[in-house]
KOLVEX-832729 format. One line per 5 residues: number of its first residue (from 1); their letters; for each residue x, z, y of N, C-alpha, C. Coordinates in pm, whole numbers, m for minus. Atoms other than C-alpha are relative to their C-alpha. Layout:
<recs>
NUM	A	X:Z:Y:X:Z:Y:X:Z:Y  ...
</recs>
This chain:
<recs>
1	MKTKL	13:12:144:9948:5903:13561:78:110:m72  m84:m104:58:10230:6145:13482:m67:135:10  70:m128:m20:10029:6434:13629:m113:16:m100  110:m6:94:9732:6347:13408:50:32:m141  m57:m26:131:9952:6347:13099:40:147:m14
6	ILFSF	m40:m141:2:10089:6690:13189:m122:89:m16  123:m80:9:9737:6828:13240:m62:m12:m138  57:21:133:9622:6674:12913:78:80:m104  m83:m75:94:9917:6827:12725:m26:149:11  28:m142:m22:9847:7166:12882:m134:37:m61
11	ALAVT	131:m27:55:9479:7146:12787:3:2:m152  m12:6:145:9571:7050:12431:68:124:m53  m71:m122:42:9812:7344:12406:m93:120:4  91:m113:m13:9542:7583:12524:m99:3:m115  94:4:111:9304:7464:12253:66:44:m130
16	RLTAD	m69:m35:123:9570:7530:11990:57:142:4  m62:m132:m13:9709:7857:12123:m73:78:108  76:m81:m95:9477:8110:12286:16:146:m34  m7:m144:22:9467:8484:12326:m141:58:2  130:m63:10:9164:8687:12219:17:151:2
21	TLTAD	3:m146:5:9079:9053:12269:m104:41:m103  90:m40:107:8924:9213:11961:m97:107:48  102:m99:m35:8603:9411:11996:m28:95:m116  17:m88:116:8629:9576:11653:127:m5:m83  m113:3:92:8891:9672:11397:m16:m121:m92
26	TAVFV	9:128:68:8975:9351:11215:105:m13:m109  m91:25:110:9128:9269:10878:60:m140:13  m68:129:m2:9384:8989:10863:31:m37:m145  m12:43:139:9371:8797:10534:109:m105:m17  m100:102:32:9633:8582:10363:m59:m139:12
31	QPDAK	69:128:m3:9383:8299:10330:m134:16:71  132:m10:m60:9053:8214:10504:m105:28:m107  86:m40:111:8874:8399:10224:2:152:m7  7:m146:m1:8752:8760:10230:42:62:m133  m46:m51:128:8855:8791:9864:152:m6:m13
36	SPVIG	m146:8:4:9218:8718:9943:60:130:50  m64:m125:m42:9471:9000:10005:3:16:152  m9:m35:m141:9480:9175:10341:145:28:35  m140:m23:m36:9818:9158:10512:15:99:115  m8:m95:m110:9732:9386:10803:m136:20:64
41	RMKSG	124:m25:m73:9465:9525:11031:33:10:149  m14:m12:m145:9426:9492:11406:m112:90:52  95:m96:m53:9250:9749:11618:m82:m60:113  86:42:m111:8966:9708:11864:78:13:130  m74:0:m125:9112:9618:12201:133:m72:m8
46	DTVVV	m124:74:15:9418:9445:12056:m17:m144:45  0:141:m37:9504:9107:12198:76:m76:m108  m65:76:106:9581:8856:11925:19:m143:44  m29:139:m30:9733:8514:11949:m63:m87:m108  64:93:93:9519:8244:11788:84:m127:m4
51	VGEAP	m89:115:12:9738:7963:11654:m57:m99:m101  38:102:96:9669:7637:11480:m150:m13:m21  139:22:32:9344:7543:11315:m40:80:m123  52:m77:112:9122:7720:11063:m139:m52:m34  135:43:37:8799:7650:10870:m105:67:87
56	AGWRR	110:m57:m77:8464:7719:11035:m22:146:m41  21:m142:27:8403:8092:11068:127:81:m8  m129:m69:10:8774:8176:11069:88:m40:116  m103:31:m99:9062:8191:11313:136:33:m59  m137:m24:44:9429:8159:11232:72:77:111
61	VEITG	m62:m85:m100:9621:8437:11408:142:34:m40  m137:m48:22:9974:8565:11443:m1:151:6  m5:m146:5:10046:8925:11348:144:43:m22  m138:m50:6:10365:9125:11386:10:117:m97  m21:m105:99:10499:9348:11105:62:124:60
66	PFEGF	m47:35:134:10677:9518:10950:m111:m2:m104  95:14:108:10496:9427:10629:63:52:m129  m46:m42:133:10519:9560:10275:m35:m107:m101  24:98:104:10551:9328:9978:87:31:m120  m75:m20:124:10723:9283:9644:86:m123:m28
71	ALSHD	m92:108:35:11025:9077:9540:56:28:m138  m62:m16:131:11171:9016:9198:136:67:17  m125:m77:m11:11466:9247:9133:122:m91:10  m117:88:m7:11702:8953:9080:10:m74:133  m6:58:m133:11615:8835:9432:49:99:105
76	ISKAL	m55:m101:m91:11764:9152:9583:152:m10:m1  m145:16:m10:12120:9115:9708:72:135:m17  m79:m122:10:12402:9367:9673:m13:85:125  21:m74:m125:12331:9465:10034:m140:62:5  135:m55:12:11981:9567:9916:m97:m60:102
81	DVRVG	102:71:m76:11793:9306:10113:m44:m121:m82  56:111:76:11589:9005:10001:82:m126:27  m79:122:m15:11786:8688:9937:m79:m107:75  63:108:m76:11715:8397:10171:m63:m100:m97  70:97:84:11457:8163:10018:m84:63:m109
86	ASILV	78:m68:104:11308:8426:9785:m142:26:48  140:m27:m34:10932:8473:9775:m27:150:3  48:m137:m7:10784:8803:9885:m149:m5:m28  136:8:50:10457:8861:9703:m85:116:48  89:m105:m47:10151:9065:9791:m21:109:m106
91	EPSKT	11:m95:109:10153:9239:9451:120:m16:m92  m112:12:95:10418:9314:9184:m39:m81:m123  40:90:109:10314:9015:8973:48:m140:33  m52:135:m22:10463:8669:8928:m111:m97:38  112:88:m33:10116:8520:8972:m68:40:132
96	AAVLT	60:m48:m125:10042:8709:9298:20:m101:112  m13:87:m116:9991:8531:9628:131:29:74  m125:m13:m75:10302:8470:9837:m32:46:142  17:m49:m137:10310:8677:10155:84:m83:96  m91:79:m82:10612:8496:10298:124:m33:m81
101	VAEKS	m128:33:61:10949:8347:10209:109:55:90  m105:m64:m78:11258:8538:10318:87:m103:72  m84:89:m80:11454:8371:10598:122:78:49  m127:m62:m41:11802:8438:10735:m21:99:114  20:m86:m117:11666:8594:11054:m84:125:m31
106	DKSEV	85:m114:35:11441:8841:10868:84:127:m21  m60:m129:31:11523:9209:10846:m83:62:m111  73:m53:115:11425:9335:10502:71:123:m56  m53:m125:55:11473:9661:10314:m71:34:m130  57:m46:127:11420:9783:9959:m42:146:15
111	TGLAG	49:m138:m12:11204:10097:9951:m34:62:m134  29:m59:131:11154:10145:9578:m14:m107:m106  21:90:112:11082:9991:9241:m149:m9:m30  142:19:28:10751:9858:9116:m16:m88:m122  28:82:117:10585:9680:8827:11:80:m127
116	AHGEF	4:m74:126:10519:9793:8474:137:8:m65  m130:2:64:10870:9699:8366:115:14:100  m104:m17:m100:11058:9769:8686:67:m129:41  m63:128:m33:11119:9396:8741:m19:m39:145  22:28:m142:11003:9411:9103:54:114:85
121	CRVTI	m36:m100:m100:11125:9592:9412:m104:m4:111  87:m9:m118:10896:9715:9686:88:m16:123  m84:27:m117:11028:9585:10017:m84:3:127  62:19:m131:10948:9593:10385:76:m113:68  m62:112:m70:11014:9292:10604:m56:m7:141
126	EKKLQ	39:9:m141:11009:9255:10981:4:m145:45  12:135:m52:10885:8923:11113:m143:m21:47  136:35:m37:10578:8752:11253:m59:m89:m109  68:79:102:10328:8611:11005:m132:m53:54  132:52:m34:10016:8402:11031:m98:37:m110
131	GFIAT	106:m32:93:9691:8508:10870:m131:m46:58  132:46:m42:9319:8462:10910:m94:118:24  106:m97:m25:9044:8670:11069:m132:m75:2  131:62:5:8678:8595:11011:m78:36:126  75:m22:m124:8432:8568:11297:m144:43:m26
136	GVTAN	136:m41:32:8110:8661:11111:m17:150:4  30:m144:m7:7941:9002:11095:69:78:m110  m70:m67:109:8109:9081:10762:146:m37:m2  m134:58:m6:8436:8938:10879:110:97:m36  m116:m90:0:8646:9249:10883:1:100:m114
141	TPAPG	4:m89:114:8561:9414:10554:47:m73:m125  m48:66:122:8770:9315:10250:m103:17:m112  91:m9:114:8570:9242:9936:39:116:m88  m31:m114:88:8541:9539:9693:100:m41:m106  m101:27:101:8842:9556:9468:105:m100:42
146	TPGLV	m98:97:m47:9037:9310:9680:137:65:16  m134:m57:m19:9411:9378:9650:43:m20:143  m36:10:m140:9536:9453:9998:146:31:23  m138:m26:m40:9872:9458:10166:m4:29:148  19:m41:m138:9870:9653:10491:132:5:73
151	ASTPG	m121:m6:m82:10121:9619:10770:50:143:7  m59:m134:6:10360:9913:10759:0:68:135  m25:m81:m118:10371:10192:11009:142:50:m10  m140:m40:9:10739:10251:11088:14:148:m33  m25:m138:40:10861:10566:10913:m98:53:m101
156	APPAA	98:m47:95:10557:10591:10686:33:m52:m139  m32:44:135:10614:10579:10307:m111:m86:m57  104:78:65:10432:10319:10096:m78:87:m96  83:m80:86:10140:10461:9904:31:m30:m146  m20:14:143:10203:10521:9535:m16:136:m63
161	NPLAP	16:m125:72:10151:10783:9269:136:45:m49  m135:m40:39:10478:10975:9234:7:48:m144  m1:m45:138:10371:11093:8886:m13:m117:m97  13:116:87:10326:10740:8752:138:m55:m32  m133:47:36:10635:10633:8557:25:m141:51
166	GHPVA	m36:131:m47:10813:10339:8713:m55:m34:137  57:26:m133:10648:10379:9054:61:94:102  m64:m85:m99:10900:10539:9293:m58:m21:138  60:3:m132:10795:10617:9647:104:33:105  m89:m33:m112:10987:10610:9973:m45:131:62
171	ITGNT	35:m127:m60:11002:10958:10121:m7:m12:152  m2:13:m145:11099:10877:10477:112:m94:39  m114:74:m53:11323:10668:10694:m11:m150:m20  4:145:2:11401:10301:10733:127:m62:m57  m121:57:56:11733:10260:10556:13:39:m145
176	ADLPR	m20:m26:142:11843:10245:10195:85:124:m24  m85:m117:16:12074:10542:10259:m78:131:m2  80:m121:0:11788:10790:10288:m61:26:m136  51:m31:134:11655:10974:9980:m144:m42:m19  134:38:38:11345:10858:9799:m36:69:m131
181	LFSGT	49:m65:120:11133:10987:9515:m23:m103:m109  15:90:113:11150:10820:9174:m56:79:m118  61:m67:113:10939:10906:8872:14:m85:m125  m14:71:126:10998:10812:8509:45:96:m107  m49:m82:110:11118:10937:8173:152:m10:m3
186	LVLAR	m146:m3:4:11482:11045:8167:46:m11:m146  m52:20:136:11664:10917:7857:149:m29:8  m141:37:8:12021:10863:7743:12:m151:8  m18:144:m18:12147:10522:7846:74:m64:m117  m84:56:106:12386:10481:7554:m84:m30:m125
191	RALFN	67:40:123:12238:10285:7262:97:m82:m82  m104:59:84:12457:10183:6971:m8:m153:m6  15:145:17:12314:9831:6938:m21:m73:132  42:73:m119:12165:9740:7274:83:28:125  m73:m35:m122:12376:9922:7532:109:102:m33
196	PNPPY	m101:m96:49:12688:10077:7374:91:57:109  m90:m46:m106:12887:10107:7700:m67:m10:136  70:7:m128:12649:10173:7987:85:54:114  m79:m50:m113:12788:10233:8338:m32:145:35  39:m139:m25:12601:10568:8352:m59:57:m127
201	DYQLT	44:m67:123:12500:10824:8091:m151:7:m13  145:m20:4:12133:10845:8187:m71:m115:72  81:101:m65:11853:10615:8290:m145:46:5  144:m26:m9:11490:10627:8398:m73:m119:m62  78:106:62:11237:10432:8193:m145:9:45
206	DSNGR	141:3:m38:10881:10326:8267:m87:39:m119  93:m42:104:10570:10390:8058:14:m81:m128  m24:84:118:10674:10109:7821:138:23:m61  m131:m31:53:11015:10261:7761:111:m92:45  m103:91:m50:11204:9999:7960:69:59:122
211	RFAYV	m78:m54:m112:11482:10093:8201:m36:m71:129  13:61:m132:11411:10042:8568:109:46:93  m115:m41:m80:11717:10229:8699:90:93:m80  m94:m100:52:12031:10407:8587:m5:122:92  m4:m123:m79:12080:10765:8708:143:49:11
216	DTKRL	m133:m54:m28:12406:10877:8868:m18:148:31  23:m144:m13:12423:11257:8831:114:74:71  m116:m65:m61:12746:11324:9024:m39:96:112  40:m85:m112:12562:11473:9323:m124:84:m32  121:m70:40:12277:11628:9125:18:152:10
221	VTNEK	m1:m146:m13:12199:11990:9214:m114:56:m85  101:m61:86:12017:12182:8939:60:121:m71  m44:m120:71:12037:12522:8770:m7:m18:m151  13:26:142:11964:12364:8433:94:m112:m42  m80:110:52:12168:12138:8211:m82:m128:3
226	IDSFV	71:126:m13:12079:11776:8265:m64:m42:m132  55:40:131:12024:11732:7890:m134:65:m29  129:m66:23:11728:11971:7909:m116:m83:54  104:86:m56:11539:11700:8099:m18:m128:m81  5:125:76:11607:11422:7848:m129:m7:m83
231	GLLVS	124:20:72:11288:11281:7702:m124:45:73  113:m53:m77:11070:11433:7974:m31:m92:118  40:68:m122:10873:11278:8259:47:84:118  m62:m76:m109:11063:11378:8572:m19:m74:132  m8:57:m134:11074:11321:8946:140:26:53
236	ITGTI	m137:m11:m51:11417:11254:9094:2:m44:145  m22:36:m140:11503:11256:9462:143:m52:12  m134:55:m15:11795:11033:9550:m2:m132:74  m13:130:m67:11924:10715:9708:11:m110:m105  m2:113:93:11905:10371:9550:105:m102:41
241	RNTVD	m102:102:m27:12176:10108:9518:11:m90:m123  m26:90:112:12290:9821:9298:118:50:m83  m122:m17:77:12536:9848:9011:103:m99:55  m108:83:m53:12872:9682:9077:m26:m148:m25  25:140:32:12766:9361:8903:m130:m52:61
246	GRDLV	123:40:m66:12436:9357:9096:m117:m25:m93  106:32:97:12228:9330:8778:m104:111:m14  91:m113:20:12071:9676:8779:m1:88:125  9:m97:m107:11962:9950:9015:46:137:m49  m49:m135:31:12108:10299:9029:m62:99:98
251	VGAET	48:m108:m84:11947:10616:9159:108:106:6  m96:m107:m19:12203:10855:9304:m77:131:12  88:m117:6:12024:11174:9199:54:117:81  m34:m119:m75:12021:11475:9428:m76:122:m53  80:m108:60:11739:11684:9279:m82:m60:m113
256	IQRN	82:45:112:11535:11666:8960:m98:111:m36  98:m99:44:11218:11837:8842:m95:m63:m100  98:49:98:10969:11809:8558:m133:m28:67  133:31:m54:10636:11646:8632:m106:79:m75
</recs>
């Protein structure tokens, strides 16, 4: 009787957890819906682990990152990682689908700023996630216009337009200590009514004129006076960090140029 129970348990486990070899490049969706965001792609020949249950025409699979997502700026710790329990979203929007929730064992990293008002940070996170692959003939093609979130290739920068204000881009590397590219309008941080004693003299603003980062110019190398860039759309190469109180981000500028 004991042997039969063991065999039954083993058979049940096999039905819930199997390995498949893909015969075509396959999109992995957040939900069993081709209109939902894509969290990654698997290549033909990859072996994927099928876990749990899924609706007809779909399979729930496990996929390994790292993944790119977006977290609210106030959910970024002073160590520049995502706070435990914070939601990581597939887009820089409070109404976007949740990619995952940050856990203590996760390894996360801030790679830039995002959102129209700089209220989000672009992050990468290393962990295993579950998603869905479709089994039909149109299974692996995201719907036109579907917002996608693709698993990161280590060392590759996230795609973004470096000339778009408020949309900085990671240049290279996997740590917050490496330089990145930030684009925005350089303005004076001091404002008599709203910010009379800023921690830094300059800041970068987005297309709506809102600050998304202060600019520390101590290490800036330029043949021009910094004031000649004020009011202009610029690209700044530098490292990113929190202010001492953790409320704002600071770009430690190394180079600056007009866009």
